[in-house]
C-alpha positions as CSV (number, residue, x, y, z in Angstrom):
1,M,87.7,3.4,95.1
2,Q,90.5,1.2,93.9
3,Y,89.6,-2.4,93.0
4,T,92.3,-5.0,93.0
5,F,91.9,-7.4,90.1
6,T,93.5,-10.7,91.1
7,P,93.9,-13.2,88.2
8,L,91.0,-15.2,89.6
9,K,88.6,-12.2,89.9
10,R,89.6,-10.9,86.5
11,T,88.8,-14.3,85.0
12,I,85.3,-14.4,86.5
13,F,84.6,-10.7,85.7
14,L,85.7,-10.9,82.1
15,S,84.1,-14.3,81.5
16,F,80.7,-13.3,82.6
17,I,80.3,-9.5,82.1
18,L,80.1,-9.8,78.3
19,L,77.2,-12.3,78.3
20,T,74.3,-10.2,79.4
21,I,73.3,-6.9,80.9
22,F,70.7,-6.7,83.7
23,A,67.3,-5.6,82.7
24,G,66.4,-1.9,83.4
25,Q,64.1,-0.9,86.2
26,G,60.5,-0.3,85.1
27,S,59.7,1.4,81.8
28,S,62.6,3.0,80.1
29,C,62.7,6.5,78.6
30,Q,64.7,7.2,75.5
31,C,65.8,10.5,76.9
32,E,66.3,9.3,80.4
33,N,69.7,8.1,81.7
34,A,69.2,4.3,82.2
35,S,71.7,4.1,85.0
36,E,70.2,5.5,88.2
37,S,72.6,6.3,91.0
38,Q,72.4,3.6,93.6
39,S,72.2,6.0,96.5
40,S,69.7,6.6,99.3
41,Q,66.7,8.7,98.3
42,S,66.9,12.2,99.5
43,S,64.0,14.0,101.2
44,R,61.7,15.8,98.9
45,G,59.5,17.5,101.4
46,N,55.8,16.7,102.3
47,S,54.3,14.4,99.6
48,S,50.8,15.7,100.3
49,G,51.7,19.3,99.3
50,G,50.2,20.7,96.2
51,Q,47.3,18.3,96.0
52,S,44.3,19.5,94.2
53,G,41.5,17.3,95.5
54,S,39.4,14.7,93.7
55,L,39.3,13.9,90.1
56,N,36.0,15.6,89.6
57,Q,37.3,18.8,91.2
58,G,40.3,18.6,88.9
59,K,38.1,18.3,85.9
60,N,36.1,21.4,86.7
61,T,39.2,23.4,87.5
62,G,40.9,22.2,84.4
63,Q,38.0,23.2,82.2
64,K,38.0,26.7,83.7
65,K,41.8,27.0,83.0
66,I,41.3,25.8,79.4
67,V,38.8,28.6,78.8
68,S,40.8,31.3,80.5
69,S,44.4,30.4,79.6
70,P,45.7,32.7,76.8
71,N,48.1,30.0,75.7
72,F,45.7,27.1,75.6
73,Q,44.9,27.4,71.9
74,A,48.5,27.7,71.0
75,N,49.3,24.6,73.1
76,L,46.4,22.8,71.6
77,Q,47.5,23.5,68.1
78,K,51.1,22.5,69.0
79,Y,50.2,19.1,70.3
80,E,47.6,18.5,67.7
81,A,50.3,18.9,65.0
82,I,52.7,16.6,66.9
83,V,50.2,13.9,67.2
84,K,48.9,14.3,63.6
85,E,52.5,14.1,62.3
86,A,53.2,10.9,64.3
87,L,50.0,9.2,63.0
88,E,50.7,10.2,59.4
89,K,54.0,8.3,59.8
90,N,52.1,5.4,61.2
91,K,53.7,6.0,64.7
92,K,51.6,5.3,67.7
93,E,54.1,6.4,70.3
94,I,54.6,10.0,71.4
95,I,57.8,11.0,73.2
96,L,57.7,14.4,74.9
97,C,60.1,13.8,77.7
98,N,62.3,16.7,79.0
99,E,60.2,19.3,77.3
100,S,59.4,21.5,80.4
101,I,55.8,20.6,80.1
102,R,53.7,22.1,82.9
103,D,50.1,21.7,83.9
104,N,48.5,24.0,81.3
105,E,50.4,22.2,78.5
106,A,49.4,18.8,79.9
107,I,45.7,19.9,80.0
108,A,45.9,20.8,76.3
109,L,47.7,17.6,75.4
110,A,45.0,15.6,77.3
111,E,42.3,17.1,75.1
112,V,44.3,16.2,72.0
113,L,44.5,12.6,73.3
114,E,40.7,12.4,73.6
115,N,40.5,13.2,69.9
116,H,43.1,10.6,68.9
117,P,42.2,7.3,70.4
118,S,44.7,5.3,68.3
119,L,47.9,6.3,70.3
120,T,49.3,3.4,72.3
121,D,52.4,4.9,74.1
122,L,52.8,8.3,75.7
123,N,56.1,9.3,77.3
124,L,56.0,12.5,79.4
125,S,58.9,11.8,81.7
126,R,61.2,14.5,83.0
127,N,58.7,17.3,82.8
128,Q,57.1,19.6,85.4
129,I,53.6,18.2,85.4
130,G,51.8,18.5,88.7
131,A,48.5,17.3,90.1
132,K,46.3,19.4,87.8
133,G,48.0,18.1,84.6
134,A,47.8,14.5,85.9
135,E,44.1,15.0,86.6
136,A,43.5,16.1,83.0
137,L,45.5,13.2,81.6
138,A,43.5,10.9,83.9
139,E,40.2,12.3,82.5
140,A,41.5,11.5,79.0
141,L,42.3,8.0,80.1
142,Q,38.8,7.3,81.2
143,G,37.5,7.5,77.7
144,N,40.6,6.0,76.0
145,T,40.8,2.3,75.1
146,S,44.0,2.3,73.1
147,L,46.8,3.7,75.3
148,T,48.8,0.9,76.8
149,A,51.8,2.7,78.3
150,L,52.0,6.0,80.2
151,N,55.3,7.3,81.5
152,L,55.1,10.1,83.9
153,S,58.3,9.5,85.7
154,R,60.2,12.5,87.1
155,N,57.3,14.9,87.4
156,Q,55.5,16.4,90.4
157,I,52.1,14.8,90.4
158,R,52.2,14.0,94.1
159,D,49.2,12.3,95.9
160,G,46.6,14.4,94.1
161,G,47.7,13.3,90.7
162,A,48.2,9.7,91.8
163,K,44.6,9.6,93.1
164,A,43.2,11.0,89.9
165,L,45.1,8.4,87.8
166,A,43.9,5.7,90.2
167,E,40.3,6.6,89.7
168,A,40.9,6.5,85.9
169,L,42.5,3.1,86.2
170,Q,39.4,1.6,87.8
171,G,37.5,2.0,84.5
172,N,40.4,1.7,82.0
173,P,40.7,-1.7,80.2
174,S,43.7,-1.0,78.1
175,L,46.6,0.5,80.1
176,T,49.2,-2.1,80.9
177,D,52.3,-0.1,81.9
178,L,52.3,2.9,84.3
179,N,55.5,4.6,85.3
180,L,55.2,7.0,88.2
181,R,58.9,7.0,89.3
182,R,60.1,10.1,91.3
183,N,56.8,11.9,91.7
184,Q,56.7,12.7,95.4
185,I,53.9,10.2,95.9
186,G,53.2,9.3,99.5
187,K,51.0,6.9,101.4
188,G,47.7,8.5,100.2
189,G,48.6,8.1,96.5
190,A,49.8,4.5,97.0
191,E,46.6,3.6,98.8
192,A,44.5,5.0,96.0
193,L,46.5,3.1,93.4
194,A,46.1,-0.1,95.5
195,E,42.3,0.3,95.4
196,A,42.5,0.7,91.7
197,L,44.5,-2.5,91.4
198,K,41.6,-4.4,93.1
199,L,39.4,-3.4,90.1
200,N,41.7,-3.0,87.2
201,P,42.1,-6.1,85.0
202,S,44.8,-4.9,82.6
203,L,47.8,-3.2,84.4
204,T,50.8,-5.5,84.3
205,D,53.7,-3.1,85.2
206,L,53.7,-0.5,88.0
207,N,56.8,1.6,88.8
208,L,56.5,3.6,92.0
209,S,60.3,3.7,92.7
210,Y,61.9,6.8,94.3
211,N,58.7,8.0,96.0
212,Q,57.7,8.1,99.7
213,I,54.9,5.5,100.1
214,G,56.4,4.1,103.4
215,D,55.0,1.1,105.3
216,G,51.4,2.3,104.9
217,G,51.5,2.4,101.2
218,A,53.4,-0.9,100.9
219,K,50.8,-2.6,103.1
220,A,47.9,-1.3,101.0
221,L,49.6,-2.5,97.8
222,A,50.3,-5.9,99.3
223,E,46.6,-6.2,100.2
224,A,45.6,-5.3,96.6
225,L,48.0,-8.0,95.3
226,Q,46.1,-10.7,97.1
227,G,43.2,-10.4,94.6
228,N,44.9,-8.9,91.6
229,P,45.5,-11.4,88.7
230,S,47.2,-9.2,86.2
231,L,50.2,-7.3,87.8
232,T,53.4,-9.0,86.9
233,D,56.1,-6.3,87.6
234,L,56.1,-4.1,90.7
235,N,59.0,-1.7,91.4
236,L,59.0,-0.1,94.9
237,G,62.7,0.7,95.1
238,Y,63.7,3.6,97.4
239,N,60.4,4.1,99.1
240,Q,61.2,4.3,102.8
241,I,59.6,0.9,103.3
242,Q,60.7,-0.7,106.6
243,N,59.8,-3.9,108.6
244,Q,56.0,-3.8,108.4
245,G,55.9,-2.9,104.8
246,V,58.4,-5.5,103.8
247,A,56.6,-8.2,105.8
248,A,53.3,-7.4,104.2
249,L,54.8,-7.6,100.7
250,T,56.6,-10.8,101.4
251,N,53.5,-12.4,103.0
252,V,51.5,-11.8,99.8
253,L,54.0,-13.9,97.8
254,S,52.6,-17.0,99.3
255,S,49.2,-16.5,97.7
256,N,49.9,-14.3,94.6
257,T,50.5,-16.3,91.4
258,S,50.9,-13.4,88.9
259,L,53.8,-11.3,90.1
260,T,57.0,-12.3,88.4
261,A,59.3,-9.3,89.2
262,L,59.6,-7.5,92.6
263,N,62.0,-4.6,93.2
264,L,62.7,-3.6,96.8
265,M,66.1,-2.0,96.3
266,G,67.2,0.7,98.7
267,N,64.7,0.0,101.5
268,Q,67.0,-0.8,104.4
269,I,66.1,-4.5,104.3
270,R,68.1,-6.5,106.9
271,D,68.6,-10.2,107.5
272,G,65.4,-10.4,109.6
273,E,63.2,-9.3,106.7
274,V,65.2,-11.6,104.4
275,T,64.5,-14.6,106.6
276,V,60.7,-13.9,106.3
277,L,61.0,-13.5,102.5
278,A,63.1,-16.6,102.2
279,D,60.5,-18.7,104.0
280,L,57.7,-17.5,101.8
281,L,59.7,-18.0,98.6
282,Q,59.4,-21.7,99.2
283,H,55.6,-21.4,98.7
284,N,55.8,-19.2,95.6
285,T,56.2,-20.5,92.1
286,S,55.7,-17.4,90.0
287,L,58.5,-14.9,91.0
288,T,61.4,-15.0,88.6
289,D,63.2,-11.7,89.3
290,L,64.0,-10.2,92.7
291,D,66.0,-7.0,93.3
292,L,67.3,-6.5,96.9
293,S,70.2,-4.3,96.0
294,D,71.4,-1.4,98.1
295,N,70.1,-2.9,101.4
296,Q,71.8,-4.1,104.5
297,I,72.0,-7.9,103.8
298,D,75.1,-9.8,105.0
299,D,76.3,-13.4,104.9
300,Q,73.5,-14.6,107.2
301,G,70.8,-13.2,104.9
302,A,72.6,-14.5,101.8
303,K,72.8,-18.1,103.3
304,V,69.1,-18.0,104.2
305,L,68.2,-16.9,100.6
306,A,70.5,-19.6,99.1
307,K,68.8,-22.3,101.2
308,A,65.3,-21.1,100.1
309,L,66.3,-21.0,96.5
310,Q,67.0,-24.7,96.6
311,S,63.3,-25.3,96.7
312,H,62.4,-22.3,94.5
313,P,63.7,-23.2,91.0
314,S,61.6,-20.5,89.3
315,L,63.6,-17.6,90.6
316,A,66.2,-16.9,87.9
317,H,67.5,-13.4,88.5
318,L,68.7,-12.1,91.9
319,N,70.3,-8.7,92.5
320,L,72.1,-8.4,95.8
321,S,74.6,-5.7,94.8
322,F,75.5,-2.9,97.2
323,N,75.0,-5.1,100.3
324,D,77.4,-6.4,103.0
325,I,77.9,-10.0,101.7
326,K,81.3,-11.6,102.1
327,D,82.9,-14.9,101.1
328,D,80.6,-17.3,102.9
329,G,77.5,-15.7,101.5
330,A,78.9,-15.7,98.0
331,A,79.8,-19.4,98.3
332,A,76.3,-20.3,99.5
333,L,74.7,-18.4,96.6
334,A,76.9,-20.1,94.1
335,N,75.1,-23.4,94.8
336,T,71.6,-22.3,93.6
337,S,69.6,-22.6,90.4
338,L,70.0,-18.9,89.5
339,T,70.9,-17.8,86.0
340,T,71.7,-14.2,86.8
341,L,73.4,-13.2,90.1
342,N,74.6,-9.6,90.8
343,L,76.9,-9.4,93.8
344,C,78.9,-6.3,92.8
345,S,79.9,-3.8,95.5
346,N,79.8,-6.3,98.3
347,Q,82.9,-7.4,100.3
348,I,83.7,-10.6,98.4
349,G,87.3,-11.7,98.4
350,D,89.3,-14.5,96.8
351,Q,87.5,-17.3,98.7
352,G,84.1,-16.2,97.5
353,A,85.4,-15.6,94.0
354,A,86.9,-19.0,93.9
355,A,83.6,-20.6,94.9
356,L,81.8,-18.8,92.1
357,S,84.5,-19.7,89.6
358,K,84.4,-23.3,90.5
359,V,80.6,-23.5,89.9
360,F,81.1,-21.8,86.6
361,R,83.8,-24.2,85.5
362,E,81.8,-27.3,86.5
363,Q,78.4,-26.1,85.3
364,E,79.1,-23.9,82.3
365,S,75.5,-23.6,81.3
366,K,74.3,-22.6,84.7
367,F,75.0,-18.9,84.9
368,D,74.3,-16.3,82.2
369,L,76.0,-13.7,84.4
370,V,77.7,-13.5,87.7
371,R,78.8,-10.0,88.6
372,I,81.1,-9.4,91.6
373,L,82.8,-6.2,90.5
374,P,81.2,-2.9,89.4
375,H,80.1,-2.8,85.8
376,Q,82.4,-0.7,83.7
377,E,80.5,1.4,81.1
């Protein structure tokens, strides 16, 4: 796609693009590409497939596999050495992403974790861990009081693994960051995690993006948020959430006082849902970061949001990239209290760019970043 850089657009783009970079989505992985393609999530089949039952069943099955697996002792020695070396170097973070780890290896690693309660951060993203491996890791979590971050993004734990982790969360007082991005988790897994949130006092960051929780899962999580005092960052991008799920999540904003960041990118949100969200924003004082990128919001939705933001000064960062906003919507959003506004890949022309430029010239300290053109790496 060719972008025409008029002098005015070039001025805005170059003036702001160097000042800041938008925060990443959820927990980052050192070996994971930070820039996720902003495209619609493709179908990954039935999310309930490959489930292995309850956590207790997983434990019994896991123990049998440990005894019978010819490679278990080798895996145990391998991960014991890795953890020991890290601890000797005074490192409390283990990064094993993109290592082709499967269930049997995860079961061995889980046993090692039970013997080393001082680790705080475990990164297992981009592996091939399924429900059995997740169940073993969940069992280790139940007796662990030091691990604060667990990254299982881009695995295959599905609903069975999510349910096991949810059961572990109910009695775990230390985990604060759980990344389950791209794990083929459906409604059942989301509902189990929602029940855990009602009892868990420590989790602050939950990334469920690029799964298939749908409206049912979103409504369960919304219900859990009504009584949860700890969760501050919830990422539900690309989850096939439609009208009912969006409505449930936005309704909870009127009563929840802990959530500061909500990501609903790529969920086919239209102006109707934005209107409900905008009304409730006026009663919320905690949300500071809202991501509505890659939806179907046009000028009408942008204007409704802009009006709501006049009475919601706490919202500082708004991502509306990859929508259908034109000049009128951009002009309305320019007159808000936002410090970060992402409007790239919309349909903004010279008139909208001029409105944004005028605000920047008149209130130089207002915006940290306005982005109207695609970021160039």
